[in-house]
PyMOL Python script that loads the backbone (N, CA, C, O; Angstrom):
from pymol import cmd

cmd.read_pdbstr("""\
ATOM      1  N   MET A   1    -148.847-179.840 -82.832  1.00  0.00           N
ATOM      2  CA  MET A   1    -147.987-180.522 -81.885  1.00  0.00           C
ATOM      3  C   MET A   1    -147.360-179.460 -80.993  1.00  0.00           C
ATOM      4  O   MET A   1    -146.806-178.478 -81.488  1.00  0.00           O
ATOM      5  N   ASN A   2    -147.444-179.649 -79.694  1.00  0.00           N
ATOM      6  CA  ASN A   2    -146.855-178.658 -78.801  1.00  0.00           C
ATOM      7  C   ASN A   2    -145.400-179.024 -78.477  1.00  0.00           C
ATOM      8  O   ASN A   2    -144.954-180.135 -78.762  1.00  0.00           O
ATOM      9  N   SER A   3    -144.679-178.090 -77.890  1.00  0.00           N
ATOM     10  CA  SER A   3    -143.247-178.278 -77.653  1.00  0.00           C
ATOM     11  C   SER A   3    -142.954-179.383 -76.639  1.00  0.00           C
ATOM     12  O   SER A   3    -141.910-180.028 -76.726  1.00  0.00           O
ATOM     13  N   ILE A   4    -143.841-179.610 -75.696  1.00  0.00           N
ATOM     14  CA  ILE A   4    -143.623-180.678 -74.708  1.00  0.00           C
ATOM     15  C   ILE A   4    -143.713-182.045 -75.381  1.00  0.00           C
ATOM     16  O   ILE A   4    -142.879-182.917 -75.133  1.00  0.00           O
ATOM     17  N   GLU A   5    -144.718-182.234 -76.230  1.00  0.00           N
ATOM     18  CA  GLU A   5    -144.835-183.494 -76.976  1.00  0.00           C
ATOM     19  C   GLU A   5    -143.613-183.729 -77.862  1.00  0.00           C
ATOM     20  O   GLU A   5    -143.081-184.838 -77.923  1.00  0.00           O
ATOM     21  N   LEU A   6    -143.181-182.685 -78.539  1.00  0.00           N
ATOM     22  CA  LEU A   6    -142.009-182.783 -79.402  1.00  0.00           C
ATOM     23  C   LEU A   6    -140.763-183.145 -78.611  1.00  0.00           C
ATOM     24  O   LEU A   6    -140.020-184.047 -78.998  1.00  0.00           O
ATOM     25  N   ARG A   7    -140.533-182.456 -77.517  1.00  0.00           N
ATOM     26  CA  ARG A   7    -139.353-182.702 -76.683  1.00  0.00           C
ATOM     27  C   ARG A   7    -139.359-184.128 -76.128  1.00  0.00           C
ATOM     28  O   ARG A   7    -138.321-184.790 -76.119  1.00  0.00           O
ATOM     29  N   ASN A   8    -140.505-184.601 -75.671  1.00  0.00           N
ATOM     30  CA  ASN A   8    -140.598-185.966 -75.147  1.00  0.00           C
ATOM     31  C   ASN A   8    -140.327-187.007 -76.224  1.00  0.00           C
ATOM     32  O   ASN A   8    -139.655-188.006 -75.968  1.00  0.00           O
ATOM     33  N   ALA A   9    -140.843-186.782 -77.418  1.00  0.00           N
ATOM     34  CA  ALA A   9    -140.619-187.726 -78.517  1.00  0.00           C
ATOM     35  C   ALA A   9    -139.149-187.770 -78.912  1.00  0.00           C
ATOM     36  O   ALA A   9    -138.600-188.846 -79.149  1.00  0.00           O
ATOM     37  N   ILE A  10    -138.515-186.613 -78.984  1.00  0.00           N
ATOM     38  CA  ILE A  10    -137.107-186.559 -79.362  1.00  0.00           C
ATOM     39  C   ILE A  10    -136.244-187.248 -78.310  1.00  0.00           C
ATOM     40  O   ILE A  10    -135.287-187.945 -78.648  1.00  0.00           O
ATOM     41  N   ARG A  11    -136.576-187.057 -77.061  1.00  0.00           N
ATOM     42  CA  ARG A  11    -135.799-187.690 -75.990  1.00  0.00           C
ATOM     43  C   ARG A  11    -135.913-189.210 -76.009  1.00  0.00           C
ATOM     44  O   ARG A  11    -134.935-189.913 -75.752  1.00  0.00           O
ATOM     45  N   SER A  12    -137.104-189.715 -76.314  1.00  0.00           N
ATOM     46  CA  SER A  12    -137.300-191.157 -76.226  1.00  0.00           C
ATOM     47  C   SER A  12    -136.862-191.897 -77.481  1.00  0.00           C
ATOM     48  O   SER A  12    -136.348-193.010 -77.371  1.00  0.00           O
ATOM     49  N   LYS A  13    -137.043-191.332 -78.666  1.00  0.00           N
ATOM     50  CA  LYS A  13    -136.634-191.886 -79.954  1.00  0.00           C
ATOM     51  C   LYS A  13    -137.436-193.119 -80.364  1.00  0.00           C
ATOM     52  O   LYS A  13    -137.623-193.355 -81.557  1.00  0.00           O
ATOM     53  N   PHE A  14    -137.904-193.897 -79.418  1.00  0.00           N
ATOM     54  CA  PHE A  14    -138.714-195.082 -79.693  1.00  0.00           C
ATOM     55  C   PHE A  14    -140.034-194.979 -78.928  1.00  0.00           C
ATOM     56  O   PHE A  14    -140.081-194.430 -77.827  1.00  0.00           O
ATOM     57  N   ALA A  15    -141.097-195.508 -79.519  1.00  0.00           N
ATOM     58  CA  ALA A  15    -142.419-195.458 -78.888  1.00  0.00           C
ATOM     59  C   ALA A  15    -142.472-196.387 -77.679  1.00  0.00           C
ATOM     60  O   ALA A  15    -141.845-197.447 -77.649  1.00  0.00           O
ATOM     61  N   TRP A  16    -143.241-195.951 -76.689  1.00  0.00           N
ATOM     62  CA  TRP A  16    -143.430-196.782 -75.510  1.00  0.00           C
ATOM     63  C   TRP A  16    -144.914-196.969 -75.289  1.00  0.00           C
ATOM     64  O   TRP A  16    -145.642-195.976 -75.270  1.00  0.00           O
ATOM     65  N   PRO A  17    -145.402-198.175 -75.121  1.00  0.00           N
ATOM     66  CA  PRO A  17    -144.673-199.439 -75.105  1.00  0.00           C
ATOM     67  C   PRO A  17    -144.416-199.938 -76.526  1.00  0.00           C
ATOM     68  O   PRO A  17    -145.021-199.449 -77.480  1.00  0.00           O
ATOM     69  N   GLY A  18    -143.551-200.874 -76.657  1.00  0.00           N
ATOM     70  CA  GLY A  18    -143.292-201.528 -77.934  1.00  0.00           C
ATOM     71  C   GLY A  18    -141.920-201.278 -78.508  1.00  0.00           C
ATOM     72  O   GLY A  18    -141.373-202.148 -79.186  1.00  0.00           O
ATOM     73  N   GLY A  19    -141.349-200.119 -78.259  1.00  0.00           N
ATOM     74  CA  GLY A  19    -140.021-199.819 -78.778  1.00  0.00           C
ATOM     75  C   GLY A  19    -139.978-199.603 -80.276  1.00  0.00           C
ATOM     76  O   GLY A  19    -138.943-199.834 -80.901  1.00  0.00           O
ATOM     77  N   TYR A  20    -141.092-199.160 -80.872  1.00  0.00           N
ATOM     78  CA  TYR A  20    -141.134-198.941 -82.315  1.00  0.00           C
ATOM     79  C   TYR A  20    -140.394-197.667 -82.696  1.00  0.00           C
ATOM     80  O   TYR A  20    -140.468-196.675 -81.971  1.00  0.00           O
ATOM     81  N   PRO A  21    -139.677-197.673 -83.828  1.00  0.00           N
ATOM     82  CA  PRO A  21    -138.902-196.501 -84.247  1.00  0.00           C
ATOM     83  C   PRO A  21    -139.815-195.358 -84.695  1.00  0.00           C
ATOM     84  O   PRO A  21    -140.726-195.558 -85.498  1.00  0.00           O
ATOM     85  N   MET A  22    -139.562-194.169 -84.172  1.00  0.00           N
ATOM     86  CA  MET A  22    -140.376-193.001 -84.492  1.00  0.00           C
ATOM     87  C   MET A  22    -139.596-192.026 -85.362  1.00  0.00           C
ATOM     88  O   MET A  22    -138.370-192.083 -85.447  1.00  0.00           O
ATOM     89  N   PHE A  23    -140.335-191.132 -86.004  1.00  0.00           N
ATOM     90  CA  PHE A  23    -139.753-190.030 -86.762  1.00  0.00           C
ATOM     91  C   PHE A  23    -140.705-188.846 -86.685  1.00  0.00           C
ATOM     92  O   PHE A  23    -141.875-189.002 -86.334  1.00  0.00           O
ATOM     93  N   VAL A  24    -140.204-187.673 -87.012  1.00  0.00           N
ATOM     94  CA  VAL A  24    -141.014-186.459 -86.995  1.00  0.00           C
ATOM     95  C   VAL A  24    -141.517-186.210 -88.410  1.00  0.00           C
ATOM     96  O   VAL A  24    -140.729-186.195 -89.356  1.00  0.00           O
ATOM     97  N   THR A  25    -142.816-186.017 -88.559  1.00  0.00           N
ATOM     98  CA  THR A  25    -143.395-185.633 -89.842  1.00  0.00           C
ATOM     99  C   THR A  25    -143.427-184.111 -89.882  1.00  0.00           C
ATOM    100  O   THR A  25    -144.005-183.468 -89.005  1.00  0.00           O
ATOM    101  N   MET A  26    -142.807-183.549 -90.897  1.00  0.00           N
ATOM    102  CA  MET A  26    -142.733-182.095 -91.014  1.00  0.00           C
ATOM    103  C   MET A  26    -143.954-181.567 -91.754  1.00  0.00           C
ATOM    104  O   MET A  26    -144.672-182.339 -92.389  1.00  0.00           O
ATOM    105  N   ILE A  27    -144.197-180.270 -91.683  1.00  0.00           N
ATOM    106  CA  ILE A  27    -145.379-179.641 -92.262  1.00  0.00           C
ATOM    107  C   ILE A  27    -145.434-179.835 -93.776  1.00  0.00           C
ATOM    108  O   ILE A  27    -146.515-179.819 -94.365  1.00  0.00           O
ATOM    109  N   ASP A  28    -144.274-180.019 -94.408  1.00  0.00           N
ATOM    110  CA  ASP A  28    -144.247-180.221 -95.862  1.00  0.00           C
ATOM    111  C   ASP A  28    -144.351-181.694 -96.251  1.00  0.00           C
ATOM    112  O   ASP A  28    -144.224-182.035 -97.427  1.00  0.00           O
ATOM    113  N   GLY A  29    -144.586-182.577 -95.262  1.00  0.00           N
ATOM    114  CA  GLY A  29    -144.780-183.988 -95.529  1.00  0.00           C
ATOM    115  C   GLY A  29    -143.520-184.834 -95.479  1.00  0.00           C
ATOM    116  O   GLY A  29    -143.590-186.053 -95.631  1.00  0.00           O
ATOM    117  N   GLU A  30    -142.382-184.215 -95.271  1.00  0.00           N
ATOM    118  CA  GLU A  30    -141.120-184.944 -95.215  1.00  0.00           C
ATOM    119  C   GLU A  30    -140.949-185.623 -93.857  1.00  0.00           C
ATOM    120  O   GLU A  30    -141.578-185.243 -92.869  1.00  0.00           O
ATOM    121  N   ALA A  31    -140.085-186.632 -93.832  1.00  0.00           N
ATOM    122  CA  ALA A  31    -139.780-187.366 -92.597  1.00  0.00           C
ATOM    123  C   ALA A  31    -138.415-186.933 -92.081  1.00  0.00           C
ATOM    124  O   ALA A  31    -137.459-186.849 -92.851  1.00  0.00           O
ATOM    125  N   LEU A  32    -138.320-186.662 -90.798  1.00  0.00           N
ATOM    126  CA  LEU A  32    -137.072-186.250 -90.159  1.00  0.00           C
ATOM    127  C   LEU A  32    -136.747-187.259 -89.070  1.00  0.00           C
ATOM    128  O   LEU A  32    -137.564-187.503 -88.182  1.00  0.00           O
ATOM    129  N   CYS A  33    -135.545-187.851 -89.134  1.00  0.00           N
ATOM    130  CA  CYS A  33    -135.171-188.839 -88.122  1.00  0.00           C
ATOM    131  C   CYS A  33    -134.996-188.163 -86.762  1.00  0.00           C
ATOM    132  O   CYS A  33    -134.788-186.952 -86.685  1.00  0.00           O
ATOM    133  N   MET A  34    -135.078-188.933 -85.723  1.00  0.00           N
ATOM    134  CA  MET A  34    -134.992-188.387 -84.367  1.00  0.00           C
ATOM    135  C   MET A  34    -133.602-187.843 -84.051  1.00  0.00           C
ATOM    136  O   MET A  34    -133.478-186.913 -83.253  1.00  0.00           O
ATOM    137  N   ASP A  35    -132.562-188.397 -84.654  1.00  0.00           N
ATOM    138  CA  ASP A  35    -131.219-187.861 -84.425  1.00  0.00           C
ATOM    139  C   ASP A  35    -131.110-186.444 -84.977  1.00  0.00           C
ATOM    140  O   ASP A  35    -130.579-185.558 -84.307  1.00  0.00           O
ATOM    141  N   CYS A  36    -131.610-186.223 -86.192  1.00  0.00           N
ATOM    142  CA  CYS A  36    -131.585-184.875 -86.780  1.00  0.00           C
ATOM    143  C   CYS A  36    -132.518-183.935 -86.025  1.00  0.00           C
ATOM    144  O   CYS A  36    -132.211-182.754 -85.867  1.00  0.00           O
ATOM    145  N   ALA A  37    -133.653-184.448 -85.560  1.00  0.00           N
ATOM    146  CA  ALA A  37    -134.572-183.627 -84.779  1.00  0.00           C
ATOM    147  C   ALA A  37    -133.905-183.161 -83.485  1.00  0.00           C
ATOM    148  O   ALA A  37    -134.122-182.033 -83.042  1.00  0.00           O
ATOM    149  N   ARG A  38    -133.099-184.024 -82.887  1.00  0.00           N
ATOM    150  CA  ARG A  38    -132.380-183.654 -81.666  1.00  0.00           C
ATOM    151  C   ARG A  38    -131.342-182.563 -81.964  1.00  0.00           C
ATOM    152  O   ARG A  38    -131.229-181.593 -81.215  1.00  0.00           O
ATOM    153  N   VAL A  39    -130.601-182.721 -83.037  1.00  0.00           N
ATOM    154  CA  VAL A  39    -129.563-181.751 -83.406  1.00  0.00           C
ATOM    155  C   VAL A  39    -130.180-180.406 -83.796  1.00  0.00           C
ATOM    156  O   VAL A  39    -129.645-179.355 -83.444  1.00  0.00           O
ATOM    157  N   GLU A  40    -131.291-180.435 -84.514  1.00  0.00           N
ATOM    158  CA  GLU A  40    -131.920-179.214 -85.031  1.00  0.00           C
ATOM    159  C   GLU A  40    -133.114-178.770 -84.190  1.00  0.00           C
ATOM    160  O   GLU A  40    -134.008-178.088 -84.691  1.00  0.00           O
ATOM    161  N   TYR A  41    -133.129-179.152 -82.925  1.00  0.00           N
ATOM    162  CA  TYR A  41    -134.281-178.856 -82.071  1.00  0.00           C
ATOM    163  C   TYR A  41    -134.593-177.360 -82.008  1.00  0.00           C
ATOM    164  O   TYR A  41    -135.764-176.980 -82.026  1.00  0.00           O
ATOM    165  N   ARG A  42    -133.592-176.523 -81.936  1.00  0.00           N
ATOM    166  CA  ARG A  42    -133.843-175.072 -81.842  1.00  0.00           C
ATOM    167  C   ARG A  42    -134.582-174.543 -83.070  1.00  0.00           C
ATOM    168  O   ARG A  42    -135.510-173.744 -82.946  1.00  0.00           O
ATOM    169  N   GLN A  43    -134.164-174.994 -84.257  1.00  0.00           N
ATOM    170  CA  GLN A  43    -134.844-174.584 -85.490  1.00  0.00           C
ATOM    171  C   GLN A  43    -136.299-175.044 -85.478  1.00  0.00           C
ATOM    172  O   GLN A  43    -137.204-174.284 -85.822  1.00  0.00           O
ATOM    173  N   ILE A  44    -136.512-176.288 -85.081  1.00  0.00           N
ATOM    174  CA  ILE A  44    -137.857-176.862 -85.066  1.00  0.00           C
ATOM    175  C   ILE A  44    -138.734-176.158 -84.038  1.00  0.00           C
ATOM    176  O   ILE A  44    -139.882-175.826 -84.332  1.00  0.00           O
ATOM    177  N   ALA A  45    -138.213-175.928 -82.851  1.00  0.00           N
ATOM    178  CA  ALA A  45    -138.983-175.268 -81.786  1.00  0.00           C
ATOM    179  C   ALA A  45    -139.341-173.838 -82.183  1.00  0.00           C
ATOM    180  O   ALA A  45    -140.457-173.385 -81.927  1.00  0.00           O
ATOM    181  N   ARG A  46    -138.403-173.125 -82.804  1.00  0.00           N
ATOM    182  CA  ARG A  46    -138.678-171.750 -83.240  1.00  0.00           C
ATOM    183  C   ARG A  46    -139.774-171.719 -84.297  1.00  0.00           C
ATOM    184  O   ARG A  46    -140.669-170.876 -84.237  1.00  0.00           O
ATOM    185  N   ALA A  47    -139.710-172.624 -85.257  1.00  0.00           N
ATOM    186  CA  ALA A  47    -140.738-172.692 -86.302  1.00  0.00           C
ATOM    187  C   ALA A  47    -142.090-173.087 -85.714  1.00  0.00           C
ATOM    188  O   ALA A  47    -143.128-172.596 -86.157  1.00  0.00           O
ATOM    189  N   ASN A  48    -142.079-173.962 -84.731  1.00  0.00           N
ATOM    190  CA  ASN A  48    -143.318-174.415 -84.095  1.00  0.00           C
ATOM    191  C   ASN A  48    -143.962-173.300 -83.272  1.00  0.00           C
ATOM    192  O   ASN A  48    -145.174-173.099 -83.340  1.00  0.00           O
ATOM    193  N   ARG A  49    -143.161-172.583 -82.502  1.00  0.00           N
ATOM    194  CA  ARG A  49    -143.688-171.480 -81.684  1.00  0.00           C
ATOM    195  C   ARG A  49    -144.235-170.350 -82.537  1.00  0.00           C
ATOM    196  O   ARG A  49    -145.271-169.766 -82.218  1.00  0.00           O
ATOM    197  N   GLY A  50    -143.538-170.043 -83.621  1.00  0.00           N
ATOM    198  CA  GLY A  50    -143.939-168.922 -84.458  1.00  0.00           C
ATOM    199  C   GLY A  50    -144.940-169.273 -85.539  1.00  0.00           C
ATOM    200  O   GLY A  50    -145.287-168.429 -86.365  1.00  0.00           O
ATOM    201  N   ASN A  51    -145.411-170.526 -85.540  1.00  0.00           N
ATOM    202  CA  ASN A  51    -146.318-170.995 -86.588  1.00  0.00           C
ATOM    203  C   ASN A  51    -145.783-170.684 -87.978  1.00  0.00           C
ATOM    204  O   ASN A  51    -146.539-170.324 -88.880  1.00  0.00           O
ATOM    205  N   LEU A  52    -144.467-170.826 -88.143  1.00  0.00           N
ATOM    206  CA  LEU A  52    -143.835-170.586 -89.433  1.00  0.00           C
ATOM    207  C   LEU A  52    -144.172-171.709 -90.399  1.00  0.00           C
ATOM    208  O   LEU A  52    -144.308-172.862 -89.991  1.00  0.00           O
ATOM    209  N   ARG A  53    -144.305-171.383 -91.653  1.00  0.00           N
ATOM    210  CA  ARG A  53    -144.623-172.372 -92.674  1.00  0.00           C
ATOM    211  C   ARG A  53    -143.362-172.788 -93.430  1.00  0.00           C
ATOM    212  O   ARG A  53    -143.436-173.183 -94.594  1.00  0.00           O
ATOM    213  N   ASP A  54    -142.218-172.700 -92.778  1.00  0.00           N
ATOM    214  CA  ASP A  54    -140.996-173.150 -93.425  1.00  0.00           C
ATOM    215  C   ASP A  54    -140.847-174.659 -93.242  1.00  0.00           C
ATOM    216  O   ASP A  54    -141.706-175.287 -92.622  1.00  0.00           O
ATOM    217  N   GLY A  55    -139.806-175.235 -93.751  1.00  0.00           N
ATOM    218  CA  GLY A  55    -139.620-176.675 -93.702  1.00  0.00           C
ATOM    219  C   GLY A  55    -139.310-177.239 -92.329  1.00  0.00           C
ATOM    220  O   GLY A  55    -139.240-178.458 -92.175  1.00  0.00           O
ATOM    221  N   TRP A  56    -139.118-176.385 -91.318  1.00  0.00           N
ATOM    222  CA  TRP A  56    -138.749-176.861 -89.986  1.00  0.00           C
ATOM    223  C   TRP A  56    -139.942-177.049 -89.063  1.00  0.00           C
ATOM    224  O   TRP A  56    -139.767-177.514 -87.937  1.00  0.00           O
ATOM    225  N   ARG A  57    -141.124-176.711 -89.490  1.00  0.00           N
ATOM    226  CA  ARG A  57    -142.280-176.839 -88.599  1.00  0.00           C
ATOM    227  C   ARG A  57    -142.756-178.291 -88.548  1.00  0.00           C
ATOM    228  O   ARG A  57    -143.026-178.887 -89.591  1.00  0.00           O
ATOM    229  N   PRO A  58    -142.864-178.871 -87.337  1.00  0.00           N
ATOM    230  CA  PRO A  58    -143.305-180.259 -87.222  1.00  0.00           C
ATOM    231  C   PRO A  58    -144.821-180.379 -87.293  1.00  0.00           C
ATOM    232  O   PRO A  58    -145.552-179.535 -86.774  1.00  0.00           O
ATOM    233  N   GLU A  59    -145.269-181.420 -87.931  1.00  0.00           N
ATOM    234  CA  GLU A  59    -146.694-181.723 -87.996  1.00  0.00           C
ATOM    235  C   GLU A  59    -147.073-182.703 -86.897  1.00  0.00           C
ATOM    236  O   GLU A  59    -148.154-182.608 -86.317  1.00  0.00           O
ATOM    237  N   GLY A  60    -146.180-183.642 -86.616  1.00  0.00           N
ATOM    238  CA  GLY A  60    -146.440-184.640 -85.596  1.00  0.00           C
ATOM    239  C   GLY A  60    -145.343-185.684 -85.566  1.00  0.00           C
ATOM    240  O   GLY A  60    -144.345-185.572 -86.278  1.00  0.00           O
ATOM    241  N   VAL A  61    -145.528-186.681 -84.756  1.00  0.00           N
ATOM    242  CA  VAL A  61    -144.579-187.783 -84.628  1.00  0.00           C
ATOM    243  C   VAL A  61    -145.303-189.047 -85.066  1.00  0.00           C
ATOM    244  O   VAL A  61    -146.468-189.256 -84.728  1.00  0.00           O
ATOM    245  N   ASP A  62    -144.611-189.878 -85.815  1.00  0.00           N
ATOM    246  CA  ASP A  62    -145.229-191.097 -86.323  1.00  0.00           C
ATOM    247  C   ASP A  62    -144.261-192.264 -86.141  1.00  0.00           C
ATOM    248  O   ASP A  62    -143.086-192.072 -85.830  1.00  0.00           O
ATOM    249  N   ILE A  63    -144.776-193.472 -86.339  1.00  0.00           N
ATOM    250  CA  ILE A  63    -143.970-194.693 -86.265  1.00  0.00           C
ATOM    251  C   ILE A  63    -143.801-195.237 -87.674  1.00  0.00           C
ATOM    252  O   ILE A  63    -144.762-195.306 -88.440  1.00  0.00           O
ATOM    253  N   ASN A  64    -142.591-195.619 -88.008  1.00  0.00           N
ATOM    254  CA  ASN A  64    -142.342-196.246 -89.301  1.00  0.00           C
ATOM    255  C   ASN A  64    -142.625-197.740 -89.164  1.00  0.00           C
ATOM    256  O   ASN A  64    -141.767-198.507 -88.728  1.00  0.00           O
ATOM    257  N   TRP A  65    -143.813-198.132 -89.533  1.00  0.00           N
ATOM    258  CA  TRP A  65    -144.213-199.525 -89.380  1.00  0.00           C
ATOM    259  C   TRP A  65    -143.541-200.431 -90.403  1.00  0.00           C
ATOM    260  O   TRP A  65    -142.879-201.397 -90.022  1.00  0.00           O
ATOM    261  N   GLU A  66    -143.699-200.137 -91.715  1.00  0.00           N
ATOM    262  CA  GLU A  66    -143.251-201.082 -92.732  1.00  0.00           C
ATOM    263  C   GLU A  66    -142.542-200.467 -93.922  1.00  0.00           C
ATOM    264  O   GLU A  66    -142.278-201.179 -94.891  1.00  0.00           O
ATOM    265  N   ASP A  67    -142.224-199.201 -93.901  1.00  0.00           N
ATOM    266  CA  ASP A  67    -141.589-198.559 -95.057  1.00  0.00           C
ATOM    267  C   ASP A  67    -140.079-198.744 -94.993  1.00  0.00           C
ATOM    268  O   ASP A  67    -139.389-198.024 -94.270  1.00  0.00           O
ATOM    269  N   SER A  68    -139.573-199.700 -95.740  1.00  0.00           N
ATOM    270  CA  SER A  68    -138.132-199.983 -95.713  1.00  0.00           C
ATOM    271  C   SER A  68    -137.330-198.966 -96.520  1.00  0.00           C
ATOM    272  O   SER A  68    -136.100-198.985 -96.480  1.00  0.00           O
ATOM    273  N   GLU A  69    -138.004-198.079 -97.252  1.00  0.00           N
ATOM    274  CA  GLU A  69    -137.335-197.068 -98.069  1.00  0.00           C
ATOM    275  C   GLU A  69    -137.418-195.658 -97.470  1.00  0.00           C
ATOM    276  O   GLU A  69    -136.954-194.703 -98.093  1.00  0.00           O
ATOM    277  N   LEU A  70    -137.991-195.515 -96.294  1.00  0.00           N
ATOM    278  CA  LEU A  70    -138.160-194.199 -95.687  1.00  0.00           C
ATOM    279  C   LEU A  70    -136.813-193.645 -95.245  1.00  0.00           C
ATOM    280  O   LEU A  70    -136.085-194.284 -94.486  1.00  0.00           O
ATOM    281  N   CYS A  71    -136.486-192.434 -95.736  1.00  0.00           N
ATOM    282  CA  CYS A  71    -135.208-191.798 -95.408  1.00  0.00           C
ATOM    283  C   CYS A  71    -135.453-190.419 -94.813  1.00  0.00           C
ATOM    284  O   CYS A  71    -136.470-189.781 -95.085  1.00  0.00           O
ATOM    285  N   CYS A  72    -134.521-189.979 -94.011  1.00  0.00           N
ATOM    286  CA  CYS A  72    -134.574-188.658 -93.393  1.00  0.00           C
ATOM    287  C   CYS A  72    -134.355-187.593 -94.463  1.00  0.00           C
ATOM    288  O   CYS A  72    -133.471-187.729 -95.308  1.00  0.00           O
ATOM    289  N   CYS A  73    -135.150-186.549 -94.426  1.00  0.00           N
ATOM    290  CA  CYS A  73    -135.037-185.469 -95.404  1.00  0.00           C
ATOM    291  C   CYS A  73    -133.825-184.582 -95.135  1.00  0.00           C
ATOM    292  O   CYS A  73    -133.427-183.812 -96.009  1.00  0.00           O
ATOM    293  N   HIS A  74    -133.243-184.671 -93.972  1.00  0.00           N
ATOM    294  CA  HIS A  74    -132.118-183.805 -93.619  1.00  0.00           C
ATOM    295  C   HIS A  74    -130.768-184.490 -93.842  1.00  0.00           C
ATOM    296  O   HIS A  74    -129.883-183.925 -94.484  1.00  0.00           O
ATOM    297  N   CYS A  75    -130.614-185.689 -93.322  1.00  0.00           N
ATOM    298  CA  CYS A  75    -129.313-186.368 -93.434  1.00  0.00           C
ATOM    299  C   CYS A  75    -129.294-187.446 -94.521  1.00  0.00           C
ATOM    300  O   CYS A  75    -128.221-187.882 -94.939  1.00  0.00           O
ATOM    301  N   GLY A  76    -130.467-187.875 -94.978  1.00  0.00           N
ATOM    302  CA  GLY A  76    -130.552-188.883 -96.021  1.00  0.00           C
ATOM    303  C   GLY A  76    -130.413-190.316 -95.539  1.00  0.00           C
ATOM    304  O   GLY A  76    -130.480-191.245 -96.343  1.00  0.00           O
ATOM    305  N   GLU A  77    -130.221-190.510 -94.250  1.00  0.00           N
ATOM    306  CA  GLU A  77    -130.097-191.862 -93.694  1.00  0.00           C
ATOM    307  C   GLU A  77    -131.456-192.543 -93.643  1.00  0.00           C
ATOM    308  O   GLU A  77    -132.489-191.889 -93.501  1.00  0.00           O
ATOM    309  N   ARG A  78    -131.441-193.860 -93.762  1.00  0.00           N
ATOM    310  CA  ARG A  78    -132.657-194.655 -93.681  1.00  0.00           C
ATOM    311  C   ARG A  78    -133.221-194.610 -92.260  1.00  0.00           C
ATOM    312  O   ARG A  78    -132.479-194.719 -91.283  1.00  0.00           O
ATOM    313  N   ILE A  79    -134.529-194.449 -92.159  1.00  0.00           N
ATOM    314  CA  ILE A  79    -135.213-194.462 -90.868  1.00  0.00           C
ATOM    315  C   ILE A  79    -135.654-195.900 -90.630  1.00  0.00           C
ATOM    316  O   ILE A  79    -136.380-196.474 -91.442  1.00  0.00           O
ATOM    317  N   GLU A  80    -135.223-196.470 -89.540  1.00  0.00           N
ATOM    318  CA  GLU A  80    -135.508-197.862 -89.197  1.00  0.00           C
ATOM    319  C   GLU A  80    -137.024-198.119 -89.207  1.00  0.00           C
ATOM    320  O   GLU A  80    -137.814-197.279 -88.776  1.00  0.00           O
ATOM    321  N   SER A  81    -137.401-199.285 -89.704  1.00  0.00           N
ATOM    322  CA  SER A  81    -138.818-199.666 -89.699  1.00  0.00           C
ATOM    323  C   SER A  81    -139.052-200.762 -88.656  1.00  0.00           C
ATOM    324  O   SER A  81    -138.130-201.483 -88.273  1.00  0.00           O
ATOM    325  N   ALA A  82    -140.282-200.867 -88.215  1.00  0.00           N
ATOM    326  CA  ALA A  82    -140.615-201.849 -87.191  1.00  0.00           C
ATOM    327  C   ALA A  82    -140.651-203.271 -87.737  1.00  0.00           C
ATOM    328  O   ALA A  82    -140.208-204.205 -87.069  1.00  0.00           O
ATOM    329  N   TYR A  83    -141.178-203.440 -88.953  1.00  0.00           N
ATOM    330  CA  TYR A  83    -141.408-204.782 -89.460  1.00  0.00           C
ATOM    331  C   TYR A  83    -140.806-205.081 -90.827  1.00  0.00           C
ATOM    332  O   TYR A  83    -140.711-206.256 -91.181  1.00  0.00           O
ATOM    333  N   ALA A  84    -140.402-204.115 -91.599  1.00  0.00           N
ATOM    334  CA  ALA A  84    -139.975-204.365 -92.980  1.00  0.00           C
ATOM    335  C   ALA A  84    -138.476-204.280 -93.169  1.00  0.00           C
ATOM    336  O   ALA A  84    -138.012-203.573 -94.063  1.00  0.00           O
ATOM    337  N   ASP A  85    -137.715-204.972 -92.362  1.00  0.00           N
ATOM    338  CA  ASP A  85    -136.266-204.929 -92.540  1.00  0.00           C
ATOM    339  C   ASP A  85    -135.851-206.067 -93.345  1.00  0.00           C
ATOM    340  O   ASP A  85    -134.662-206.229 -93.619  1.00  0.00           O
TER     341      ASP A  85
END
""", "prot")
cmd.dss("prot")
cmd.show_as("cartoon", "prot")
cmd.util.cbc("prot")
cmd.orient("prot")
């Protein structure tokens, strides 16, 4: 994932079209909510640029379709789902 894709996803927070809730999938498989991704953008961008294998490197952006138990690995808050509320 390049920095432009990451920055655009963080800015929008929801997928277009459709308005589905998105989250960042980290290299270790954890889910990071877009609010935490916005706050920790510098850490994430540094890990992404340096190809670091620490917990801050993003793998990609995904949509939470139906997982009503998906929580952010950083703040612990529930990540909104599109259909399973």
